[in-house]
Each structure stands twice: as C-alpha cells, then as structure tokens.
C-alpha positions as protocol buffer text, in pm:
chain_id: "A"
residue {
  index: 1
  type: MET
  ca { x: 5 y: -26 z: -22 }
}
residue {
  index: 2
  type: SER
  ca { x: 123 y: 307 z: -89 }
}
residue {
  index: 3
  type: THR
  ca { x: 159 y: 646 z: 184 }
}
residue {
  index: 4
  type: PRO
  ca { x: -69 y: 899 z: 117 }
}
residue {
  index: 5
  type: ASP
  ca { x: 79 y: 1233 z: -9 }
}
residue {
  index: 6
  type: PRO
  ca { x: 56 y: 1474 z: 328 }
}
residue {
  index: 7
  type: LEU
  ca { x: -60 y: 1787 z: 74 }
}
residue {
  index: 8
  type: THR
  ca { x: -323 y: 1603 z: -74 }
}
residue {
  index: 9
  type: SER
  ca { x: -668 y: 1541 z: 25 }
}
residue {
  index: 10
  type: PRO
  ca { x: -1018 y: 1405 z: -24 }
}
residue {
  index: 11
  type: GLU
  ca { x: -1189 y: 1717 z: 74 }
}
residue {
  index: 12
  type: LEU
  ca { x: -997 y: 1942 z: -176 }
}
residue {
  index: 13
  type: ASP
  ca { x: -1158 y: 1726 z: -489 }
}
residue {
  index: 14
  type: ALA
  ca { x: -1470 y: 1895 z: -434 }
}
residue {
  index: 15
  type: VAL
  ca { x: -1295 y: 2274 z: -551 }
}
residue {
  index: 16
  type: HIS
  ca { x: -1022 y: 2151 z: -803 }
}
residue {
  index: 17
  type: PRO
  ca { x: -1054 y: 2209 z: -1196 }
}
residue {
  index: 18
  type: PRO
  ca { x: -1080 y: 1956 z: -1464 }
}
residue {
  index: 19
  type: THR
  ca { x: -770 y: 1724 z: -1538 }
}
residue {
  index: 20
  type: GLY
  ca { x: -578 y: 1919 z: -1816 }
}
residue {
  index: 21
  type: GLU
  ca { x: -677 y: 2282 z: -1669 }
}
residue {
  index: 22
  type: PRO
  ca { x: -485 y: 2563 z: -1518 }
}
residue {
  index: 23
  type: LEU
  ca { x: -522 y: 2614 z: -1145 }
}
residue {
  index: 24
  type: LEU
  ca { x: -552 y: 2944 z: -1190 }
}
residue {
  index: 25
  type: ARG
  ca { x: -641 y: 3190 z: -1505 }
}
residue {
  index: 26
  type: THR
  ca { x: -636 y: 3506 z: -1550 }
}
residue {
  index: 27
  type: ARG
  ca { x: -850 y: 3648 z: -1898 }
}
residue {
  index: 28
  type: GLY
  ca { x: -812 y: 4019 z: -2006 }
}
residue {
  index: 29
  type: VAL
  ca { x: -808 y: 4136 z: -1624 }
}
residue {
  index: 30
  type: ASP
  ca { x: -815 y: 4505 z: -1531 }
}
residue {
  index: 31
  type: VAL
  ca { x: -843 y: 4646 z: -1193 }
}
residue {
  index: 32
  type: VAL
  ca { x: -965 y: 5009 z: -1128 }
}
residue {
  index: 33
  type: ARG
  ca { x: -934 y: 5233 z: -860 }
}
residue {
  index: 34
  type: ASP
  ca { x: -1000 y: 5584 z: -842 }
}
residue {
  index: 35
  type: GLY
  ca { x: -974 y: 5612 z: -1216 }
}
residue {
  index: 36
  type: ARG
  ca { x: -652 y: 5485 z: -1209 }
}
residue {
  index: 37
  type: HIS
  ca { x: -562 y: 5138 z: -1367 }
}
residue {
  index: 38
  type: LEU
  ca { x: -391 y: 4894 z: -1107 }
}
residue {
  index: 39
  type: LEU
  ca { x: -389 y: 4633 z: -1361 }
}
residue {
  index: 40
  type: ARG
  ca { x: -474 y: 4651 z: -1721 }
}
residue {
  index: 41
  type: GLY
  ca { x: -550 y: 4364 z: -1989 }
}
residue {
  index: 42
  type: ILE
  ca { x: -386 y: 4029 z: -1766 }
}
residue {
  index: 43
  type: ASP
  ca { x: -377 y: 3690 z: -1908 }
}
residue {
  index: 44
  type: LEU
  ca { x: -236 y: 3442 z: -1702 }
}
residue {
  index: 45
  type: ALA
  ca { x: -281 y: 3050 z: -1671 }
}
residue {
  index: 46
  type: VAL
  ca { x: -56 y: 2839 z: -1396 }
}
residue {
  index: 47
  type: PHE
  ca { x: -108 y: 2482 z: -1412 }
}
residue {
  index: 48
  type: PRO
  ca { x: -31 y: 2218 z: -1146 }
}
residue {
  index: 49
  type: GLY
  ca { x: 410 y: 2151 z: -1114 }
}
residue {
  index: 50
  type: GLU
  ca { x: 477 y: 2498 z: -1277 }
}
residue {
  index: 51
  type: HIS
  ca { x: 603 y: 2743 z: -1026 }
}
residue {
  index: 52
  type: TRP
  ca { x: 553 y: 3177 z: -1139 }
}
residue {
  index: 53
  type: ALA
  ca { x: 772 y: 3457 z: -1036 }
}
residue {
  index: 54
  type: LEU
  ca { x: 601 y: 3774 z: -1075 }
}
residue {
  index: 55
  type: LEU
  ca { x: 865 y: 4005 z: -1137 }
}
residue {
  index: 56
  type: GLY
  ca { x: 821 y: 4376 z: -1166 }
}
residue {
  index: 57
  type: PRO
  ca { x: 961 y: 4737 z: -990 }
}
residue {
  index: 58
  type: ASN
  ca { x: 760 y: 4862 z: -672 }
}
residue {
  index: 59
  type: GLY
  ca { x: 405 y: 5041 z: -799 }
}
residue {
  index: 60
  type: ALA
  ca { x: 393 y: 4753 z: -1088 }
}
residue {
  index: 61
  type: GLY
  ca { x: 79 y: 4551 z: -973 }
}
residue {
  index: 62
  type: LYS
  ca { x: 232 y: 4273 z: -826 }
}
residue {
  index: 63
  type: SER
  ca { x: 72 y: 4240 z: -505 }
}
residue {
  index: 64
  type: THR
  ca { x: -250 y: 4367 z: -672 }
}
residue {
  index: 65
  type: LEU
  ca { x: -255 y: 4049 z: -876 }
}
residue {
  index: 66
  type: LEU
  ca { x: -168 y: 3822 z: -613 }
}
residue {
  index: 67
  type: ALA
  ca { x: -474 y: 3951 z: -399 }
}
residue {
  index: 68
  type: LEU
  ca { x: -656 y: 3844 z: -736 }
}
residue {
  index: 69
  type: LEU
  ca { x: -466 y: 3477 z: -772 }
}
residue {
  index: 70
  type: GLY
  ca { x: -558 y: 3465 z: -375 }
}
residue {
  index: 71
  type: ALA
  ca { x: -895 y: 3505 z: -422 }
}
residue {
  index: 72
  type: VAL
  ca { x: -861 y: 3830 z: -159 }
}
residue {
  index: 73
  type: SER
  ca { x: -1038 y: 4133 z: -412 }
}
residue {
  index: 74
  type: HIS
  ca { x: -1229 y: 4057 z: -742 }
}
residue {
  index: 75
  type: PRO
  ca { x: -1125 y: 4231 z: -1077 }
}
residue {
  index: 76
  type: THR
  ca { x: -1320 y: 4587 z: -1216 }
}
residue {
  index: 77
  type: ARG
  ca { x: -1312 y: 4381 z: -1540 }
}
residue {
  index: 78
  type: GLY
  ca { x: -1217 y: 4014 z: -1697 }
}
residue {
  index: 79
  type: GLU
  ca { x: -1222 y: 3696 z: -1542 }
}
residue {
  index: 80
  type: VAL
  ca { x: -1028 y: 3509 z: -1287 }
}
residue {
  index: 81
  type: ASP
  ca { x: -1075 y: 3134 z: -1187 }
}
residue {
  index: 82
  type: VAL
  ca { x: -923 y: 2998 z: -913 }
}
residue {
  index: 83
  type: LEU
  ca { x: -930 y: 2595 z: -869 }
}
residue {
  index: 84
  type: GLY
  ca { x: -1176 y: 2613 z: -1149 }
}
residue {
  index: 85
  type: ARG
  ca { x: -1409 y: 2862 z: -971 }
}
residue {
  index: 86
  type: ARG
  ca { x: -1502 y: 3202 z: -1123 }
}
residue {
  index: 87
  type: LEU
  ca { x: -1444 y: 3505 z: -879 }
}
residue {
  index: 88
  type: GLY
  ca { x: -1800 y: 3674 z: -821 }
}
residue {
  index: 89
  type: ARG
  ca { x: -1997 y: 3331 z: -887 }
}
residue {
  index: 90
  type: VAL
  ca { x: -1869 y: 3109 z: -512 }
}
residue {
  index: 91
  type: ASP
  ca { x: -1798 y: 3200 z: -243 }
}
residue {
  index: 92
  type: ILE
  ca { x: -1428 y: 3368 z: -173 }
}
residue {
  index: 93
  type: ARG
  ca { x: -1379 y: 3196 z: 223 }
}
residue {
  index: 94
  type: GLU
  ca { x: -1440 y: 2833 z: 34 }
}
residue {
  index: 95
  type: LEU
  ca { x: -1120 y: 2908 z: -218 }
}
residue {
  index: 96
  type: ARG
  ca { x: -911 y: 3073 z: 45 }
}
residue {
  index: 97
  type: ALA
  ca { x: -950 y: 2704 z: 232 }
}
residue {
  index: 98
  type: HIS
  ca { x: -768 y: 2553 z: -2 }
}
residue {
  index: 99
  type: LEU
  ca { x: -501 y: 2810 z: -83 }
}
residue {
  index: 100
  type: GLY
  ca { x: -170 y: 2853 z: 106 }
}
residue {
  index: 101
  type: HIS
  ca { x: -109 y: 3218 z: 95 }
}
residue {
  index: 102
  type: VAL
  ca { x: 216 y: 3295 z: 295 }
}
residue {
  index: 103
  type: ASN
  ca { x: 185 y: 3669 z: 468 }
}
residue {
  index: 104
  type: PRO
  ca { x: 565 y: 3792 z: 563 }
}
residue {
  index: 105
  type: ARG
  ca { x: 311 y: 4040 z: 793 }
}
residue {
  index: 106
  type: HIS
  ca { x: 163 y: 3801 z: 1003 }
}
residue {
  index: 107
  type: PRO
  ca { x: -5 y: 3970 z: 1256 }
}
residue {
  index: 108
  type: LEU
  ca { x: 47 y: 3716 z: 1561 }
}
residue {
  index: 109
  type: ARG
  ca { x: 240 y: 3879 z: 1861 }
}
residue {
  index: 110
  type: SER
  ca { x: 188 y: 3585 z: 2123 }
}
residue {
  index: 111
  type: PRO
  ca { x: 428 y: 3362 z: 2187 }
}
residue {
  index: 112
  type: LEU
  ca { x: 302 y: 3061 z: 2049 }
}
residue {
  index: 113
  type: THR
  ca { x: 541 y: 2800 z: 1951 }
}
residue {
  index: 114
  type: VAL
  ca { x: 660 y: 2698 z: 1595 }
}
residue {
  index: 115
  type: ARG
  ca { x: 504 y: 2388 z: 1604 }
}
residue {
  index: 116
  type: GLU
  ca { x: 150 y: 2561 z: 1730 }
}
residue {
  index: 117
  type: VAL
  ca { x: 147 y: 2836 z: 1479 }
}
residue {
  index: 118
  type: VAL
  ca { x: 200 y: 2558 z: 1219 }
}
residue {
  index: 119
  type: LEU
  ca { x: -103 y: 2369 z: 1402 }
}
residue {
  index: 120
  type: THR
  ca { x: -312 y: 2715 z: 1342 }
}
residue {
  index: 121
  type: GLY
  ca { x: -267 y: 2640 z: 940 }
}
residue {
  index: 122
  type: ALA
  ca { x: -495 y: 2363 z: 1002 }
}
residue {
  index: 123
  type: THR
  ca { x: -810 y: 2572 z: 1089 }
}
residue {
  index: 124
  type: ASN
  ca { x: -703 y: 2904 z: 902 }
}
residue {
  index: 125
  type: THR
  ca { x: -690 y: 3093 z: 1234 }
}
residue {
  index: 126
  type: ILE
  ca { x: -381 y: 3350 z: 1402 }
}
residue {
  index: 127
  type: GLU
  ca { x: -432 y: 3137 z: 1751 }
}
residue {
  index: 128
  type: PRO
  ca { x: -499 y: 2846 z: 1834 }
}
residue {
  index: 129
  type: ASP
  ca { x: -868 y: 2733 z: 1857 }
}
residue {
  index: 130
  type: LEU
  ca { x: -920 y: 2602 z: 2256 }
}
residue {
  index: 131
  type: HIS
  ca { x: -1202 y: 2418 z: 2196 }
}
residue {
  index: 132
  type: ARG
  ca { x: -1022 y: 2196 z: 1954 }
}
residue {
  index: 133
  type: LYS
  ca { x: -784 y: 1936 z: 1969 }
}
residue {
  index: 134
  type: PRO
  ca { x: -550 y: 1891 z: 1644 }
}
residue {
  index: 135
  type: ALA
  ca { x: -609 y: 1544 z: 1490 }
}
residue {
  index: 136
  type: PRO
  ca { x: -319 y: 1298 z: 1522 }
}
residue {
  index: 137
  type: GLU
  ca { x: -341 y: 1292 z: 1127 }
}
residue {
  index: 138
  type: GLU
  ca { x: -251 y: 1706 z: 1145 }
}
residue {
  index: 139
  type: VAL
  ca { x: -27 y: 1649 z: 1412 }
}
residue {
  index: 140
  type: GLU
  ca { x: 179 y: 1419 z: 1182 }
}
residue {
  index: 141
  type: ARG
  ca { x: 139 y: 1678 z: 897 }
}
residue {
  index: 142
  type: ALA
  ca { x: 286 y: 1954 z: 1094 }
}
residue {
  index: 143
  type: GLU
  ca { x: 591 y: 1774 z: 1181 }
}
residue {
  index: 144
  type: LEU
  ca { x: 648 y: 1652 z: 846 }
}
residue {
  index: 145
  type: LEU
  ca { x: 649 y: 2024 z: 685 }
}
residue {
  index: 146
  type: ILE
  ca { x: 860 y: 2181 z: 984 }
}
residue {
  index: 147
  type: ASP
  ca { x: 1125 y: 1913 z: 896 }
}
residue {
  index: 148
  type: THR
  ca { x: 1093 y: 2005 z: 520 }
}
residue {
  index: 149
  type: LEU
  ca { x: 1100 y: 2369 z: 609 }
}
residue {
  index: 150
  type: GLY
  ca { x: 1433 y: 2319 z: 840 }
}
residue {
  index: 151
  type: MET
  ca { x: 1264 y: 2370 z: 1148 }
}
residue {
  index: 152
  type: THR
  ca { x: 1253 y: 2123 z: 1354 }
}
residue {
  index: 153
  type: ALA
  ca { x: 1553 y: 2228 z: 1571 }
}
residue {
  index: 154
  type: ALA
  ca { x: 1333 y: 2518 z: 1608 }
}
residue {
  index: 155
  type: ALA
  ca { x: 951 y: 2329 z: 1675 }
}
residue {
  index: 156
  type: GLY
  ca { x: 931 y: 2449 z: 2062 }
}
residue {
  index: 157
  type: SER
  ca { x: 1083 y: 2767 z: 2007 }
}
residue {
  index: 158
  type: PRO
  ca { x: 851 y: 3050 z: 2117 }
}
residue {
  index: 159
  type: TRP
  ca { x: 725 y: 3291 z: 1780 }
}
residue {
  index: 160
  type: THR
  ca { x: 879 y: 3619 z: 1986 }
}
residue {
  index: 161
  type: THR
  ca { x: 1260 y: 3436 z: 1940 }
}
residue {
  index: 162
  type: LEU
  ca { x: 1250 y: 3355 z: 1602 }
}
residue {
  index: 163
  type: SER
  ca { x: 1453 y: 3534 z: 1323 }
}
residue {
  index: 164
  type: GLN
  ca { x: 1276 y: 3710 z: 1058 }
}
residue {
  index: 165
  type: GLY
  ca { x: 1379 y: 3401 z: 842 }
}
residue {
  index: 166
  type: GLU
  ca { x: 1241 y: 3151 z: 1072 }
}
residue {
  index: 167
  type: ARG
  ca { x: 928 y: 3293 z: 1065 }
}
residue {
  index: 168
  type: GLY
  ca { x: 921 y: 3315 z: 697 }
}
residue {
  index: 169
  type: ARG
  ca { x: 970 y: 2932 z: 672 }
}
residue {
  index: 170
  type: ALA
  ca { x: 711 y: 2863 z: 999 }
}
residue {
  index: 171
  type: LEU
  ca { x: 448 y: 3042 z: 819 }
}
residue {
  index: 172
  type: ILE
  ca { x: 527 y: 2812 z: 484 }
}
residue {
  index: 173
  type: ALA
  ca { x: 415 y: 2526 z: 688 }
}
residue {
  index: 174
  type: ARG
  ca { x: 125 y: 2716 z: 818 }
}
residue {
  index: 175
  type: ALA
  ca { x: 16 y: 2764 z: 462 }
}
residue {
  index: 176
  type: LEU
  ca { x: 49 y: 2393 z: 320 }
}
residue {
  index: 177
  type: MET
  ca { x: -117 y: 2274 z: 706 }
}
residue {
  index: 178
  type: PRO
  ca { x: -464 y: 2268 z: 471 }
}
residue {
  index: 179
  type: SER
  ca { x: -321 y: 2089 z: 228 }
}
residue {
  index: 180
  type: PRO
  ca { x: -355 y: 2365 z: -104 }
}
residue {
  index: 181
  type: ARG
  ca { x: -295 y: 2307 z: -438 }
}
residue {
  index: 182
  type: LEU
  ca { x: -121 y: 2619 z: -473 }
}
residue {
  index: 183
  type: LEU
  ca { x: 111 y: 2827 z: -274 }
}
residue {
  index: 184
  type: LEU
  ca { x: 111 y: 3206 z: -303 }
}
residue {
  index: 185
  type: LEU
  ca { x: 408 y: 3386 z: -162 }
}
residue {
  index: 186
  type: ASP
  ca { x: 444 y: 3798 z: -128 }
}
residue {
  index: 187
  type: GLU
  ca { x: 757 y: 3890 z: -73 }
}
residue {
  index: 188
  type: PRO
  ca { x: 885 y: 3615 z: 103 }
}
residue {
  index: 189
  type: ALA
  ca { x: 1281 y: 3689 z: 158 }
}
residue {
  index: 190
  type: THR
  ca { x: 1190 y: 4082 z: 202 }
}
residue {
  index: 191
  type: GLY
  ca { x: 1436 y: 4180 z: 470 }
}
residue {
  index: 192
  type: LEU
  ca { x: 1603 y: 3870 z: 507 }
}
residue {
  index: 193
  type: ASP
  ca { x: 2021 y: 3859 z: 557 }
}
residue {
  index: 194
  type: LEU
  ca { x: 2205 y: 3615 z: 325 }
}
residue {
  index: 195
  type: THR
  ca { x: 2217 y: 3301 z: 535 }
}
residue {
  index: 196
  type: ALA
  ca { x: 1811 y: 3355 z: 591 }
}
residue {
  index: 197
  type: ARG
  ca { x: 1760 y: 3406 z: 201 }
}
residue {
  index: 198
  type: GLU
  ca { x: 1957 y: 3127 z: 92 }
}
residue {
  index: 199
  type: LEU
  ca { x: 1774 y: 2899 z: 370 }
}
residue {
  index: 200
  type: LEU
  ca { x: 1427 y: 2977 z: 241 }
}
residue {
  index: 201
  type: LEU
  ca { x: 1522 y: 2959 z: -61 }
}
residue {
  index: 202
  type: ASP
  ca { x: 1666 y: 2586 z: -57 }
}
residue {
  index: 203
  type: SER
  ca { x: 1339 y: 2469 z: 175 }
}
residue {
  index: 204
  type: LEU
  ca { x: 1110 y: 2608 z: -136 }
}
residue {
  index: 205
  type: ASP
  ca { x: 1365 y: 2382 z: -383 }
}
residue {
  index: 206
  type: LEU
  ca { x: 1287 y: 2100 z: -147 }
}
residue {
  index: 207
  type: LEU
  ca { x: 906 y: 2174 z: -79 }
}
residue {
  index: 208
  type: ARG
  ca { x: 885 y: 2155 z: -454 }
}
residue {
  index: 209
  type: HIS
  ca { x: 1106 y: 1851 z: -576 }
}
residue {
  index: 210
  type: GLN
  ca { x: 906 y: 1639 z: -278 }
}
residue {
  index: 211
  type: HIS
  ca { x: 568 y: 1763 z: -384 }
}
residue {
  index: 212
  type: PRO
  ca { x: 559 y: 1772 z: -778 }
}
residue {
  index: 213
  type: GLU
  ca { x: 191 y: 1868 z: -877 }
}
residue {
  index: 214
  type: LEU
  ca { x: 199 y: 2174 z: -595 }
}
residue {
  index: 215
  type: ALA
  ca { x: 177 y: 2476 z: -789 }
}
residue {
  index: 216
  type: SER
  ca { x: 323 y: 2843 z: -623 }
}
residue {
  index: 217
  type: VAL
  ca { x: 360 y: 3207 z: -750 }
}
residue {
  index: 218
  type: LEU
  ca { x: 615 y: 3413 z: -594 }
}
residue {
  index: 219
  type: VAL
  ca { x: 620 y: 3764 z: -576 }
}
residue {
  index: 220
  type: THR
  ca { x: 982 y: 3959 z: -583 }
}
residue {
  index: 221
  type: HIS
  ca { x: 1148 y: 4302 z: -745 }
}
residue {
  index: 222
  type: HIS
  ca { x: 1491 y: 4084 z: -649 }
}
residue {
  index: 223
  type: LEU
  ca { x: 1621 y: 3852 z: -923 }
}
residue {
  index: 224
  type: GLU
  ca { x: 1819 y: 3694 z: -628 }
}
residue {
  index: 225
  type: GLU
  ca { x: 1505 y: 3603 z: -428 }
}
residue {
  index: 226
  type: LEU
  ca { x: 1394 y: 3338 z: -719 }
}
residue {
  index: 227
  type: PRO
  ca { x: 1442 y: 2958 z: -631 }
}
residue {
  index: 228
  type: GLU
  ca { x: 1601 y: 2796 z: -848 }
}
residue {
  index: 229
  type: SER
  ca { x: 1287 y: 2600 z: -896 }
}
residue {
  index: 230
  type: THR
  ca { x: 1112 y: 2872 z: -1058 }
}
residue {
  index: 231
  type: THR
  ca { x: 949 y: 2715 z: -1434 }
}
residue {
  index: 232
  type: HIS
  ca { x: 797 y: 3057 z: -1521 }
}
residue {
  index: 233
  type: ALA
  ca { x: 783 y: 3425 z: -1474 }
}
residue {
  index: 234
  type: LEU
  ca { x: 556 y: 3717 z: -1567 }
}
residue {
  index: 235
  type: LEU
  ca { x: 721 y: 4072 z: -1587 }
}
residue {
  index: 236
  type: LEU
  ca { x: 520 y: 4372 z: -1509 }
}
residue {
  index: 237
  type: ARG
  ca { x: 566 y: 4730 z: -1531 }
}
residue {
  index: 238
  type: ASP
  ca { x: 271 y: 5026 z: -1501 }
}
residue {
  index: 239
  type: GLY
  ca { x: 13 y: 4739 z: -1435 }
}
residue {
  index: 240
  type: GLU
  ca { x: 78 y: 4568 z: -1753 }
}
residue {
  index: 241
  type: THR
  ca { x: 226 y: 4200 z: -1881 }
}
residue {
  index: 242
  type: VAL
  ca { x: 583 y: 4281 z: -2058 }
}
residue {
  index: 243
  type: ALA
  ca { x: 625 y: 3933 z: -2098 }
}
residue {
  index: 244
  type: ALA
  ca { x: 479 y: 3594 z: -1970 }
}
residue {
  index: 245
  type: GLY
  ca { x: 622 y: 3236 z: -2018 }
}
residue {
  index: 246
  type: PRO
  ca { x: 863 y: 2976 z: -1916 }
}
residue {
  index: 247
  type: VAL
  ca { x: 1154 y: 3126 z: -1699 }
}
residue {
  index: 248
  type: ASP
  ca { x: 1453 y: 3066 z: -1958 }
}
residue {
  index: 249
  type: GLU
  ca { x: 1215 y: 3300 z: -2229 }
}
residue {
  index: 250
  type: VAL
  ca { x: 1114 y: 3583 z: -2028 }
}
residue {
  index: 251
  type: MET
  ca { x: 1421 y: 3590 z: -1792 }
}
residue {
  index: 252
  type: THR
  ca { x: 1674 y: 3785 z: -2021 }
}
residue {
  index: 253
  type: THR
  ca { x: 1853 y: 4156 z: -2025 }
}
residue {
  index: 254
  type: GLU
  ca { x: 1623 y: 4245 z: -2274 }
}
residue {
  index: 255
  type: LEU
  ca { x: 1339 y: 4203 z: -2131 }
}
residue {
  index: 256
  type: VAL
  ca { x: 1421 y: 4281 z: -1774 }
}
residue {
  index: 257
  type: SER
  ca { x: 1523 y: 4605 z: -1860 }
}
residue {
  index: 258
  type: ALA
  ca { x: 1200 y: 4685 z: -2035 }
}
residue {
  index: 259
  type: THR
  ca { x: 1059 y: 4592 z: -1718 }
}
residue {
  index: 260
  type: PHE
  ca { x: 1254 y: 4834 z: -1502 }
}
residue {
  index: 261
  type: GLY
  ca { x: 1299 y: 5132 z: -1734 }
}
residue {
  index: 262
  type: HIS
  ca { x: 1664 y: 5066 z: -1703 }
}
residue {
  index: 263
  type: PRO
  ca { x: 1959 y: 4848 z: -1892 }
}
residue {
  index: 264
  type: ILE
  ca { x: 2044 y: 4560 z: -1651 }
}
residue {
  index: 265
  type: ARG
  ca { x: 2245 y: 4268 z: -1720 }
}
residue {
  index: 266
  type: ILE
  ca { x: 2068 y: 3919 z: -1641 }
}
residue {
  index: 267
  type: THR
  ca { x: 2315 y: 3655 z: -1615 }
}
residue {
  index: 268
  type: ARG
  ca { x: 2235 y: 3277 z: -1452 }
}
residue {
  index: 269
  type: GLN
  ca { x: 2456 y: 3094 z: -1297 }
}
residue {
  index: 270
  type: GLU
  ca { x: 2370 y: 2689 z: -1115 }
}
residue {
  index: 271
  type: GLY
  ca { x: 2006 y: 2765 z: -1206 }
}
residue {
  index: 272
  type: ARG
  ca { x: 2016 y: 3145 z: -998 }
}
residue {
  index: 273
  type: TRP
  ca { x: 2007 y: 3449 z: -1135 }
}
residue {
  index: 274
  type: THR
  ca { x: 2180 y: 3807 z: -1068 }
}
residue {
  index: 275
  type: ALA
  ca { x: 2133 y: 4091 z: -1211 }
}
residue {
  index: 276
  type: ARG
  ca { x: 2332 y: 4423 z: -1240 }
}
residue {
  index: 277
  type: ALA
  ca { x: 2261 y: 4785 z: -1404 }
}
residue {
  index: 278
  type: ALA
  ca { x: 2465 y: 4826 z: -1685 }
}
residue {
  index: 279
  type: ALA
  ca { x: 2790 y: 5027 z: -1570 }
}
residue {
  index: 280
  type: ARG
  ca { x: 2800 y: 5404 z: -1671 }
}
residue {
  index: 281
  type: ARG
  ca { x: 3067 y: 5511 z: -1886 }
}
residue {
  index: 282
  type: MET
  ca { x: 3339 y: 5741 z: -1710 }
}
residue {
  index: 283
  type: PRO
  ca { x: 3454 y: 6059 z: -1835 }
}
residue {
  index: 284
  type: THR
  ca { x: 3733 y: 6030 z: -2049 }
}
residue {
  index: 285
  type: GLY
  ca { x: 4025 y: 6350 z: -2068 }
}
C-alpha cells in the first residue's frame, strides 16, 4: 500500500479544476481604483507543477495581481478562475481554504511555539482553537512540514524569539497545513540576510521537489530571491504585462531591462539569477 501524500486530501476534490485545466487563469483582467489602472489586460494560466515568479518594480501591480489569485479581491473587468471556480460566482472564503497564502507580515503577537503556529494553519486562524484538539494526522503533517522547512530544531521555540527568516519558513509550513494545491508567496525573502534567504530558497526548492503537483506564485522585485526551481515568470510594468512564459524565455537582459526601465544585465549560474545595472561610462580626458 502506498503512503498518501500529506499535501493532498480527498476533501479538495470538490474544489479542483478538470484534469488538464489550469489551477489559476486570468483573462483580460483590469483593476481600476479611483480612475487609475492598477492592472490592465492581464492574461495568465498556472498549471499544476508550475512555479511562477511575478517580477517588476515597486508599484507594478504585483501584489494587486496576487490578491486576485488568492481570492482576496475581485477584478474590475475580466475573468479570474481559481481552482476552476470563477470569482464573483463562488464564496471566496471556500476558495481561500484551499490556497496557501504566505503573508510575511503575519499579525501574531502571542508567544506560540513554531509547532502551535503551524497547527493554526489547519483551521486558518491566528490563535489556536481552544475548543478543538488537533487530530493525530494534523500533528503528523505539521511535524513533516516543519522538518521539510528545516525548522525541527526550533519547533518548540516561541514565535517571539524567532528570526525573520525562521518566521518565514514557519509561515510556509503553516500555509501548507490545509493541503493546498497552490502556494502564494508575497515577497517572502524581504528583509532577510544572506544566510536566511538561502535557507528559505533551499527549503522552497526541496518542497517543490518532494511535491511535484504543487503549484506556486512568488512575488518579488529581486531576481536573486528566485528559487532555482522557478519554471515561469510574468514581468509587470505599470500594471501591464511585459512578457510571460517559461522562465528561460522571459528572464532575459532585454525583457528585464524593459520591465525596470533601465539597462540591466542578467546572468544565470547553477540555476540562480543575478542582475546588475549597466555600468556608466566614466568621462575621459
């Protein structure tokens, strides 16, 4: 008998697009606020096993798009399908229960342990439900995720004593507790030092390798914060798509320069990207 995948569960079958269909799809999406376009004409399709980067400068519309994909907000125009359900025709609270949305600004202030924080992901609450005892399979899944994210040594540590990098990895484990098909990450490496960033990206690569059906969307404006396992990219500038598709076709010097409005040289080594602004010519004579 095979061991069931801890990131899947039968309860999700009711919220799942037909085989061969994308987990996320947007068609001609506009978001307009106070007469200003935050997004214009966005088309995107994310399939199982794909790991997308949403890349662009500040104010490009990345977080606005992620809010649509996470069933947090609705478009002004266009269509957004999340797990086969059309926003505007479904209870978005139901959809959110099947999405792993990692918010690095998690509002927890009480000294819960890492293990307790991860277990709150099963009920999608900030504090533990005092009237509900976690099921044995939930505790087992929490321990497995804590180990996958490299947090076993800190599992009993209070949240208030963790570094920002440790909190980020704990929140990813928490987001995976309800067995989502999609993981949405909003600038998860922001504010991390070099070691913490590399530990986070290594954990994401391991997670994606162990669970090939999981899809993810990661928002950033730093190419150095992209895991090696990134498969696709969407480049945004002023709310519009500059390019979208397989990462090797999109992450080029020309397209990234157009996205940021400045000459930027892109290099890739051992699966990771670096970006440098073109050097200015020093005056001679």
